[in-house]
N, C-alpha and C positions, 0 to 999 in steps of 0.2 A: 434621521436615518434609523433603520431597524436594528435588530440584534445582530451582533457579530458571532457567527458560527465558525468553529475551527475543527478541522479534521487533521490529525497527524497519522499518516499511514506508513507502516513499516513493512517492507518486502523482505522476508527472511528466507534465505535459501543457501544451501550448500550442495555441491555436486556429490554424487556417491563416490566415496574414497576407498571403499572396501576392495581388497584383492579379490577378483572374481573366483579364484581357486579356493581360497580359504574363508571367504566371507568376513574377513577381519581387516581392520585398518592397520597398516604397518607403521612402524615408528617413523616419524618425520622430524629430522634433526632441526629443521628451520623453525619448528613450532616450540622448541625448548623454552622453558623447562617442562612443557607439557608433552605427552606422548605423541600427539598429532594435532593437526589444525582444528579438527572438529572438537577435540577436548578443550583446546585453548579458547576457541570462540564461544563454546558453550559456557565456560566459566566466566568470561569477560562480558558476554552479552545475553545469551538465551536464558541462562539460569539467573544471572544478575538482575534481569528485568522482571523476574517473578518475585523477587524480594529486594527491591531497590531501597537503599537507605536514605532517610531524611534525618539530618543531624543538626544539632544546634551549633552555636559559634565555638563551642569547646570540643566539638566532635562527638558529643553524646548522642546516642540513637534516640530519635523521637518517634519514628514510625517506619515500618517496612511496607512498601507499596508494591503491589502486583501491577506493573505498568500496562500489562495487556488488558486490564479492566478499563483502561482510559483511552487507548489508542485503537485505531483501525489497523488490522494486520492480516497478512497471509503468510503461511508457511508452505514451502515446497513439500510435497508428499514424501520425497526421499529423505528430507531432513527430519520430518516427523517420525518416520520409521526408525531412523537412527536414535532420536531422543527417546522414543518409546522403549527401545531395547537397552540403551546404555544409560539413560538419565530419566527413569520413569517419574521421579518427583517433579522434575522440570516439565516433563510432558503433561502430567496431570494438572499442573497449575496453569498451563496454557489453555487447556480445555476448560478448566474451571472458570477462568477469566471470561471466556466467551459465554458460558452459561450464566454467570452472574450479570454480565452486561445485558443479556437477553431478558433475564428476569427483572432487571431494574428498568430498562428502557423499552422492552418489546422488540428490540433489534440487537442481534449479536454483533460483536466487533469483528469477528473473523470473516474473511471471504476466501473462496477457493482459489486454486491456481491450476493452470494447465499442468498435467502430471509431471512431465519433465521440463527442462529449461529449453524447450524447442522454440525456434523462431517460427511462429505459426504461419506467416504468409509464405514462407519457403517450403512448407510441408505439403504433401499431397492432401487431397480432400479427405481421404480415409484416415490419414494420420492426424490431421487437424481434429476430426470428429472424435477419434480415439483419445487424444490428449484431453479434450474437453470432458468427455464422458468419464474417463478414469479419474480426472481431477475432481469432478463432482461426486462420484461414488466414493472416492477416498475420503472426501470431506464429510459426507453423510455418515460414513462408518465411524469416523472419529468424533465429530461434533454433534451427532445425533439430530441433525436437522439439515434441511436442504439449503444450500448457499443461495443468496440473492445475487451476489457479485462474483466476478472471477478476475484474477490478476493474469494478464498476458505477459510472459517473459519479455523483458526489455520494453514493455508496452508495445511490442511489435504488432501491427494490426493492418489489415486491409478489408475491403468490403466483403470478400468471401468469408473471412474469419468472423466478421460481425454477423453474417447470416447464419453461420454454424452456431454461434453463441445464442442467437435468438431461438433457433430450433431446439437447442438443449435446455431452454428455459431460463437462461441467464438474463437478469434484469439490468445490470449495469457493469461498466468497466471504468477504469481510471486511466487517463492519458495525459501526455504532455501537451501544453498549449501550441507548440510548434507543429503538432500533427493535424491541426485544424486548418482547412482551406478557407472556409467561410461560414457565416452564421446569419440567421435572420429570425424574426418572430414566427411562431407557429402559424400565425394568420397569413403569412406570405410576405411578398415584397422582394426588394433587391437583396442579393447576398452581400454582406459586408465582409470585405477581405482584409481589413485592418487586424491588428493583434486581437485575438479573441479574449474577451473578459473572462476571468476565471472565478468570478464571484457568484456564479449562478449555475444551474443545471441545464443540460441540453438533451435533445432527442435526436438520435441518428436513425434515419429511415433506411430500411433495407427491403429487398424483395421478399424476405421471410417475415418481416415485421419490424417493430421499432425497438431500439435499445437505448438506455439512458447512459449519459457520459458526464463525468466530472473531470475537469482539467485542473491540474495542480498549479500552484503559484511558482513560477520558474525561479524567481530570485530567492525566495525563502528556501525552497527545496535544495537549490544549489548551495546556499549558505550552510545548511545542515551537513551536507555531504563534503564540502570542500573548504569552508571558511571558518571552521571552528566555532560555529554558533552555539554548540552544546557546552561551551565552557562557562556560560552564565545564563541562568534561567530568566533573570530580569531583563537582560538584553534581548533574549529570544522573545519574551512577551512584548517588549517594546516594538520589535520588528513585526510581530503579528498585528499589533494595533496599527502600526504604520501601513501595513498591507491592507488592513480593513478600511482605512481612510481613503484608499485609492478607488474604492467602489463608487460607481455612479448610481447605484440603486438606493431608493428611499426606503425600501423594505428590507427584510432580513437578507443578509449576504454571507458569503462563504470565503474562508481562506483555507485552502487544502495544501498540506505539506506532504510530499512523498519522497522517500529515500530508501536506500537499502537499510533494512532493520539493523544490520551490523554496525551502523553508525553509532547506535546507542550503547556504547560500552566497549566495542572492539576497535573500530576505526578511530573513535574519539574516546580516550580513556575516561572512565566514569561518566560517560554521556548518559547512562541510564539514570544516574542521580539527578542530573539536570532535568531530564524528562519527568522524573517523579515529582520534583519540586514545582516544575511548570504546571503539571496536570492537577496537583492537589493544593497548591498555594497561589502561585502567581496569576493563573487564568481565572480561578474563582474570585479572587480578590478584585479583579478588574471587571467582573460580571461578563466574562467572555465564555460562551457556551461551547464546551468540548463535546463533540458529537461523532457520529459514525456516518458513512455514506448512505447506508440503508435508512437511517433515521432522518437524515437531511432530505433525501429524495422523497420520502413519505410526506414530510411536512412542506416541501418546496418542490413540487413537480415541475418539470421543464415547461417554460413558456417560450423557449427558443429552440430551433433546430440547427444542427451543425452538419456540415459536409466535410469529410475527412480528405486529406491530401492522398491522391492515388499512389504517389511514388512512381519510381521507374518501372515500366511494364506492369503497372497496377499491382505491384508487389508490396505496396504499403510503406509505412514509416515506423520509426521507433523512438524512444525517449532520448537515445544517444545519437540519433541521426534522423532529422526530419525530412531528408531528401530521399531516403530509401533504405534498403536493407543490404546494400552491396557489401558492407564490411563483413557480414557473415557469409554471404554467398561467395565472395571472392576468397 
């Protein structure tokens, strides 16, 4: 069996909380002892991940790790605007991490996001295209390079959205495995409708051209979000190895973990420290290659094509609902 490649992707986002009349965030008692939830989550997660602590058994600091140098990530543009204004050091270290990953590997860790947290399949064609264009231009202005990939809010997608992404020059997206209807080799043949293997890359064909897709490992991603996997880096690494052994490929294969980035320190207290130890200690010791979507796709171009589930009325699917997007429409 070939090398195990691992991508850990964090989707970082907060809605705009500013009062539209004052352009300031008002005090939120539920976020105490912090002034508001943006301040609390920044302290527990966004900033914590720029200088995450690795300690010895006595609690002495051994290393401070910028986790963004090691993981794949996207930040909502509205959140980056907030960080740029209120927490410029944190903001600069996020941008620096992408630049350092690009200089080291030739591929940056950051990907773009649709500008707002809009459910793209429910938007008009003009609004979809605006969301993609604004997301790309905001990324270019901040990270000083064009994005290869783009995060779709809630991973909500349909065929029209894919076509808009291709037209905008987006090369890849990340989706949930339950959003795939079938797959087959690029050479053709019958569509396989069993659970799609998430250990490889795929090509989705559209009328506008092709877009590459990586599907995350559902069990591991859920464990990060809901099963307290971030309490022990060794157990996390064990689970990654176990997921890697599920692969049927003799060649290099992939384990992709996707979750809300706020899991790393906010939803799971000190989860950023688990991530830092995993990225700099446990995975390297096991000879597991931590990579990014752009790097993996460059080295492992798709050999299979995928057909996405159309969803109700061709409105697509999302990571929290493979059957459609009615939860937002309703």
